[in-house]
Residue frames as qw, qx, qy, qz and C-alpha x, y, z in Angstrom:
[[0.718, -0.379, -0.519, -0.267, 81.98, 100.69, 75.80],
 [0.420, -0.680, 0.377, -0.469, 81.83, 100.92, 79.59],
 [0.465, 0.197, -0.843, 0.183, 83.79, 98.23, 81.43],
 [0.659, -0.486, 0.036, -0.573, 81.52, 96.60, 84.03],
 [0.953, -0.301, 0.013, 0.039, 83.72, 93.69, 85.09],
 [0.157, 0.791, -0.568, 0.166, 87.32, 93.27, 86.13],
 [0.943, -0.090, -0.307, 0.091, 89.33, 90.11, 86.82],
 [0.150, -0.793, 0.508, -0.302, 91.74, 90.03, 89.77],
 [0.779, 0.034, -0.605, 0.160, 93.88, 87.40, 91.49],
 [0.475, -0.711, 0.339, -0.391, 94.22, 86.87, 95.22],
 [0.405, 0.320, -0.837, 0.182, 96.74, 84.47, 96.74],
 [0.782, -0.390, 0.139, -0.466, 94.97, 81.89, 98.91],
 [0.882, -0.310, 0.351, 0.049, 97.11, 79.28, 100.69],
 [0.423, -0.477, 0.563, 0.526, 100.03, 80.13, 98.41],
 [0.369, 0.267, 0.747, 0.483, 98.12, 79.73, 95.13],
 [0.162, 0.136, -0.118, -0.970, 96.58, 82.44, 92.96],
 [0.228, 0.503, 0.829, -0.088, 92.79, 82.32, 92.73],
 [0.043, 0.175, 0.373, 0.910, 90.98, 84.36, 90.11],
 [0.116, 0.592, 0.656, -0.454, 87.90, 86.44, 90.83],
 [0.136, 0.428, 0.468, 0.761, 85.67, 88.53, 88.60],
 [0.003, -0.442, -0.441, 0.781, 84.32, 91.75, 90.08],
 [0.119, 0.577, 0.613, 0.526, 81.20, 93.20, 88.50],
 [0.043, -0.184, 0.147, -0.971, 80.15, 96.80, 89.02],
 [0.152, 0.399, 0.760, -0.490, 77.07, 97.27, 91.14],
 [0.121, 0.663, 0.606, 0.422, 73.83, 98.26, 89.48],
 [0.063, 0.538, -0.013, 0.840, 72.98, 101.96, 89.86],
 [0.609, -0.655, -0.153, -0.421, 70.62, 101.53, 92.83],
 [0.883, -0.348, -0.167, 0.269, 73.10, 99.39, 94.76],
 [0.573, 0.269, -0.093, 0.769, 75.97, 101.73, 93.89],
 [0.157, -0.651, -0.011, -0.742, 74.08, 104.75, 95.22],
 [0.786, -0.577, -0.162, -0.149, 73.26, 102.83, 98.41],
 [0.831, -0.115, -0.137, 0.527, 76.96, 102.06, 98.88],
 [0.311, 0.453, -0.021, 0.835, 77.90, 105.67, 98.14],
 [0.432, -0.714, -0.110, -0.539, 75.35, 106.93, 100.70],
 [0.861, -0.461, -0.154, 0.151, 76.81, 104.63, 103.36],
 [0.687, 0.109, -0.077, 0.714, 80.27, 105.90, 102.54],
 [0.082, 0.566, 0.049, 0.819, 79.17, 109.54, 102.69],
 [0.620, -0.705, -0.223, -0.263, 77.51, 109.04, 106.09],
 [0.813, -0.448, -0.019, 0.371, 80.93, 108.32, 107.54],
 [0.145, 0.956, -0.256, 0.013, 83.90, 110.66, 107.71],
 [0.867, -0.301, 0.311, 0.247, 86.38, 107.78, 107.80],
 [0.057, 0.807, -0.425, -0.406, 89.72, 108.75, 106.23],
 [0.058, 0.349, -0.885, -0.303, 90.45, 105.27, 104.84],
 [0.672, -0.043, -0.557, -0.486, 88.45, 102.35, 103.46],
 [0.495, -0.102, -0.810, 0.297, 89.35, 100.24, 106.52],
 [0.046, 0.095, 0.471, -0.876, 88.09, 103.01, 108.81],
 [0.538, 0.004, -0.244, -0.807, 84.88, 103.12, 106.80],
 [0.665, -0.087, -0.721, -0.173, 84.36, 99.38, 107.18],
 [0.350, -0.099, -0.726, 0.583, 85.15, 99.58, 110.91],
 [0.183, 0.044, 0.258, -0.948, 82.61, 102.38, 111.36],
 [0.552, -0.133, -0.523, -0.635, 79.70, 100.38, 109.89],
 [0.680, -0.253, 0.455, -0.516, 77.21, 98.71, 112.22],
 [0.400, -0.122, 0.905, 0.076, 77.06, 94.92, 112.08],
 [0.570, 0.566, 0.567, -0.185, 73.87, 95.09, 110.01],
 [0.349, 0.865, -0.170, -0.319, 75.36, 97.65, 107.59],
 [0.118, -0.571, 0.779, 0.230, 78.54, 95.59, 107.21],
 [0.504, 0.129, 0.854, -0.007, 76.59, 92.38, 106.56],
 [0.527, 0.737, 0.337, -0.255, 74.44, 94.22, 104.01],
 [0.214, 0.837, -0.400, -0.305, 77.47, 95.71, 102.21],
 [0.261, -0.383, 0.870, 0.168, 79.38, 92.42, 102.17],
 [0.555, 0.337, 0.756, -0.081, 76.36, 90.49, 100.89],
 [0.450, 0.828, 0.103, -0.317, 75.66, 93.15, 98.28],
 [0.132, 0.762, -0.570, -0.275, 79.24, 93.12, 96.98],
 [0.338, -0.248, 0.904, 0.081, 79.76, 89.36, 97.19],
 [0.631, 0.494, 0.567, -0.190, 76.64, 88.90, 95.02],
 [0.487, 0.856, -0.092, -0.151, 78.60, 90.80, 92.34],
 [0.047, -0.677, 0.729, 0.088, 81.79, 88.74, 92.60],
 [0.977, 0.127, -0.067, -0.157, 82.49, 85.35, 91.01],
 [0.526, -0.525, 0.628, 0.231, 85.36, 82.96, 91.57],
 [0.588, 0.575, -0.432, -0.371, 86.97, 81.89, 88.29],
 [0.735, -0.213, 0.641, -0.061, 86.95, 78.09, 88.33],
 [0.196, -0.209, 0.807, 0.516, 88.12, 75.79, 85.50],
 [0.215, 0.482, 0.839, 0.129, 84.45, 75.11, 84.64],
 [0.058, 0.641, 0.339, 0.687, 83.75, 78.86, 84.47],
 [0.084, -0.358, 0.335, -0.867, 82.79, 81.71, 86.79],
 [0.471, -0.451, -0.758, 0.025, 80.87, 80.71, 89.91],
 [0.234, -0.792, -0.049, -0.562, 79.12, 83.23, 92.22],
 [0.217, 0.249, -0.693, 0.641, 80.73, 83.86, 95.60],
 [0.222, 0.246, 0.699, -0.634, 77.26, 84.48, 97.07],
 [0.199, -0.354, -0.670, -0.622, 73.73, 84.04, 95.82],
 [0.502, -0.724, -0.294, -0.371, 71.38, 86.10, 97.93],
 [0.398, -0.761, 0.404, -0.314, 72.51, 85.55, 101.52],
 [0.959, -0.144, 0.241, 0.036, 73.90, 82.06, 100.86],
 [0.242, -0.638, 0.616, 0.394, 77.52, 81.26, 100.09],
 [0.842, 0.490, -0.082, -0.213, 77.89, 80.04, 96.52],
 [0.637, 0.465, -0.521, 0.325, 81.60, 79.42, 97.15],
 [0.724, -0.667, -0.131, -0.116, 81.66, 78.12, 100.75],
 [0.786, 0.056, -0.213, 0.578, 85.46, 77.98, 100.83],
 [0.185, 0.491, -0.109, 0.844, 85.36, 81.71, 101.63],
 [0.538, -0.698, -0.353, -0.314, 82.90, 81.57, 104.52],
 [0.720, -0.659, -0.040, 0.213, 85.68, 81.24, 107.12],
 [0.674, 0.142, 0.110, 0.717, 88.45, 83.00, 105.17],
 [0.126, -0.896, -0.259, 0.338, 88.38, 86.48, 106.70],
 [0.301, -0.525, 0.337, 0.721, 91.56, 87.82, 105.01],
 [0.215, 0.171, 0.730, 0.626, 90.36, 86.89, 101.51],
 [0.001, -0.763, -0.643, -0.066, 86.87, 88.24, 102.21],
 [0.211, -0.812, -0.088, 0.538, 88.36, 91.54, 103.41],
 [0.270, -0.279, 0.530, 0.754, 90.49, 91.80, 100.27],
 [0.122, 0.427, 0.776, 0.449, 87.44, 91.09, 98.08],
 [0.101, -0.834, -0.497, 0.217, 85.37, 93.60, 100.04],
 [0.226, -0.693, 0.129, 0.672, 87.97, 96.36, 99.64],
 [0.217, -0.072, 0.681, 0.696, 88.49, 95.57, 95.94],
 [0.078, 0.575, 0.782, 0.228, 84.73, 95.44, 95.35],
 [0.097, -0.858, -0.320, 0.390, 84.09, 98.80, 97.02],
 [0.228, -0.554, 0.341, 0.724, 86.96, 100.46, 95.18],
 [0.188, 0.105, 0.776, 0.593, 85.90, 99.01, 91.81],
 [0.044, 0.677, 0.731, 0.079, 82.20, 99.81, 92.24],
 [0.101, -0.920, -0.233, 0.298, 82.81, 103.41, 93.29],
 [0.585, -0.153, 0.299, 0.738, 85.79, 104.10, 91.00],
 [0.242, 0.594, 0.465, 0.610, 83.75, 106.36, 88.71],
 [0.282, -0.915, -0.283, -0.066, 83.02, 108.74, 91.58],
 [0.507, -0.771, 0.200, 0.330, 86.68, 109.38, 92.40],
 [0.156, -0.633, 0.547, 0.525, 89.05, 110.77, 89.78],
 [0.063, -0.144, 0.846, 0.509, 88.97, 109.87, 86.13],
 [0.228, 0.464, 0.845, -0.137, 85.21, 109.81, 86.25],
 [0.211, 0.591, 0.046, -0.777, 84.61, 113.04, 84.34],
 [0.693, 0.551, 0.462, 0.052, 82.86, 112.91, 81.02],
 [0.536, 0.171, 0.305, 0.768, 84.59, 114.29, 77.92],
 [0.004, 0.809, 0.357, 0.467, 82.10, 117.15, 77.90],
 [0.506, -0.852, -0.099, 0.096, 83.26, 118.23, 81.37],
 [0.644, -0.469, 0.273, 0.540, 86.95, 118.16, 80.45],
 [0.556, 0.499, 0.392, 0.537, 86.78, 119.52, 76.89],
 [0.235, -0.237, -0.055, 0.941, 88.12, 123.07, 76.43],
 [0.310, 0.724, 0.411, -0.459, 85.56, 125.76, 75.76],
 [0.561, 0.535, 0.417, 0.474, 85.14, 126.84, 72.14],
 [0.271, -0.620, -0.050, 0.735, 87.02, 130.14, 71.80],
 [0.311, 0.277, 0.558, 0.717, 86.18, 130.82, 68.14],
 [0.127, 0.226, 0.152, -0.954, 84.56, 134.27, 67.55]]
């Protein structure tokens, strides 16, 4: 079964806070991949720096709608639409940057290494 979510921890004010990343749906993932391919940035930070303000806001909103903070009562969305669902992050730039980088890497992980199907990596049948 394909894994579509991943739990991570980020240290905020000296305490670990859990987050659940969910892979983007196919349409959103392709949109993110297209943005990435439009830029020749050598690193993820360069890619983010090369985005226009509108593109960056769109990417952050898209990804944060697929991330939940893991609270004692259960997962709670970081964003719902364009509104903060977890307002504690609204002015926490370092944590948002970490979540953004983790979210991009997780959502596009199938495109970079280890993403081949078994059919593509299986040896050819050499029987006569």
